[in-house]
C-alpha positions in Angstrom: -8.0 -6.7 -56.5 -7.2 -6.1 -60.2 -7.6 -9.7 -61.0 -11.0 -9.7 -59.2 -12.3 -6.8 -61.2 -10.9 -8.3 -64.4 -12.7 -11.5 -63.8 -16.0 -9.7 -63.2 -15.6 -7.8 -66.5 -14.7 -11.0 -68.4 -17.8 -12.8 -67.3 -21.0 -12.4 -69.4 -24.3 -11.9 -67.7 -25.1 -11.9 -64.0 -23.6 -15.3 -63.2 -20.1 -13.8 -62.9 -21.3 -11.0 -60.6 -23.2 -13.5 -58.4 -20.1 -15.7 -58.1 -18.0 -12.7 -57.2 -20.5 -11.6 -54.6 -20.6 -15.1 -53.2 -16.8 -15.1 -52.9 -16.8 -11.7 -51.1 -19.5 -12.9 -48.7 -17.6 -16.1 -47.9 -14.3 -14.2 -47.5 -15.9 -11.6 -45.1 -17.5 -14.5 -43.1 -14.2 -16.3 -42.9 -12.3 -13.3 -41.7 -15.0 -12.6 -39.1 -15.0 -16.1 -37.9 -11.2 -16.2 -37.5 -11.4 -12.9 -35.6 -13.9 -14.2 -33.1 -12.0 -17.5 -32.7 -8.7 -15.6 -32.0 -10.4 -13.3 -29.5 -11.6 -16.4 -27.6 -8.3 -18.1 -27.8 -6.5 -15.0 -26.6 -8.8 -14.8 -23.5 -8.2 -18.5 -22.7 -4.5 -18.0 -22.9 -4.6 -14.9 -20.7 -6.7 -16.8 -18.1 -4.3 -19.7 -18.1 -1.3 -17.4 -17.7 -3.0 -15.6 -14.8 -3.7 -18.9 -13.1 -0.1 -20.1 -13.6 1.4 -16.8 -12.4 -0.8 -16.8 -9.3 0.1 -20.4 -8.5 3.8 -19.6 -8.9 3.5 -16.6 -6.6 1.6 -18.7 -4.0 4.1 -21.5 -4.2 7.1 -19.1 -3.8 5.5 -17.5 -0.8 4.9 -20.8 1.0 8.3 -22.4 0.1 10.7 -22.9 3.0 
């Protein structure tokens, strides 16, 4: 964070501020996108695990 603030102070004019804001927006978007992806992946893994567990239970119950 200190490097980020130092870079903003070193830049002259609004171009440094605009670049910093762009980096912040891109970072927040990236974190949000990864979060959404991970939630979807987690749900898919849970659904696959439920299917595998139910199949194993059914197979065990019908085994001779």
